C-alpha positions as CSV (number, residue, x, y, z in Angstrom):
1,X,54.5,39.6,-252.6
2,X,55.6,42.5,-254.7
3,X,56.1,45.8,-253.1
4,X,54.2,48.6,-254.6
5,X,55.0,52.3,-254.4
6,X,51.8,54.3,-254.2
7,X,51.7,57.3,-256.5
8,X,50.7,60.9,-255.9
9,X,47.3,61.3,-257.6
10,X,45.5,64.4,-258.7
11,X,41.9,63.6,-259.5
12,X,40.6,65.0,-262.7
13,X,36.9,65.6,-263.3
14,X,36.8,62.7,-265.8
15,X,38.3,60.2,-263.3
16,X,36.3,57.4,-262.0
17,X,36.9,55.2,-258.9
18,X,38.7,52.7,-261.3
19,X,40.9,55.3,-262.9
20,X,41.8,56.7,-259.5
21,X,42.7,53.2,-258.2
22,X,44.9,52.5,-261.3
23,X,46.6,55.8,-261.1
24,X,47.3,55.2,-257.3
25,X,49.1,52.0,-258.0
26,X,50.9,53.4,-261.1
27,X,49.1,51.2,-263.7
28,X,46.9,53.9,-265.3
29,X,48.6,53.4,-268.7
30,X,47.0,50.0,-269.0
31,X,43.6,51.3,-268.2
32,X,41.0,49.0,-269.9
33,X,37.8,50.2,-271.6
34,X,35.6,48.1,-269.4
35,X,36.0,46.8,-265.8
36,X,35.5,43.3,-267.1
37,X,38.7,43.6,-269.1
38,X,40.5,44.5,-266.0
39,X,39.3,41.3,-264.2
40,X,40.4,39.3,-267.3
41,X,43.8,41.0,-267.9
42,X,47.2,39.5,-267.5
43,X,48.2,42.6,-265.4
44,X,46.1,41.6,-262.4
45,X,45.1,38.5,-260.4
46,X,41.7,38.3,-258.7
47,X,41.3,36.9,-255.3
48,X,38.5,36.8,-252.7
49,X,39.1,39.0,-249.7
50,X,39.9,36.8,-246.7
51,X,41.1,39.2,-244.0
52,X,43.0,42.4,-243.6
53,X,46.1,40.2,-243.0
54,X,45.8,38.9,-246.7
55,X,46.0,42.4,-248.2
56,X,49.2,44.1,-249.4
57,X,49.6,47.8,-250.0
58,X,48.5,48.7,-253.5
59,X,45.8,45.9,-253.7
60,X,42.7,47.1,-255.5
61,X,39.5,46.3,-253.6
62,X,36.3,45.9,-255.4
63,X,32.9,45.9,-253.7
64,X,29.2,46.1,-254.4
65,X,27.4,49.4,-253.9
66,X,23.7,49.3,-253.0
67,X,22.7,50.4,-256.5
68,X,22.6,47.3,-258.6
69,X,22.2,48.6,-262.2
70,X,23.9,49.5,-265.4
71,X,23.3,52.8,-267.1
72,X,23.6,53.2,-270.9
73,X,25.5,56.4,-271.4
74,X,26.9,58.1,-274.5
75,X,30.6,57.6,-274.0
76,X,31.9,56.8,-277.4
77,X,31.8,58.4,-280.8
78,X,32.9,56.8,-284.1
79,X,35.1,58.4,-286.9
80,X,31.8,59.2,-288.7
81,X,30.4,61.0,-285.7
82,X,28.0,58.3,-284.5
83,X,27.4,58.5,-280.8
84,X,27.4,55.1,-279.1
85,X,25.8,54.2,-275.7
86,X,27.7,51.7,-273.7
87,X,26.7,50.1,-270.4
88,X,28.4,51.9,-267.5
89,X,28.3,49.7,-264.3
90,X,27.4,51.6,-261.1
91,X,26.9,48.6,-259.0
92,X,30.6,48.3,-258.0
93,X,33.2,50.5,-256.5
94,X,37.0,50.4,-256.5
95,X,39.5,51.5,-253.8
96,X,43.1,51.0,-252.9
97,X,44.5,49.4,-249.8
98,X,46.9,51.9,-248.2
99,X,48.0,49.7,-245.3
100,X,47.3,49.8,-241.6
101,X,43.7,49.1,-242.3
102,X,43.1,52.2,-244.4
103,X,41.5,52.2,-248.0
104,X,41.4,55.2,-250.2
105,X,38.7,55.7,-252.8
């Protein structure tokens, strides 16, 4: 297992739970546009949660929230000024395993 040094994080008003988690583990510069890109990237491996003993400090945990929906929000604008709506998933949440049974989010 690779040891990870958790980073000091100041949360900006534009941060999401995903950007927080990536900042906390020092991988913010590889932030993907979409959470599906994160799951498919070469930077991370995906594993099912088995037990607390299977976690390492810096592991990103993903879990379902009670709300199971996508919202289409205006979060992109083209060079020509066309505003584009993209699906924003609100059904999942990200946190970082801090060790000793603690998760920050």
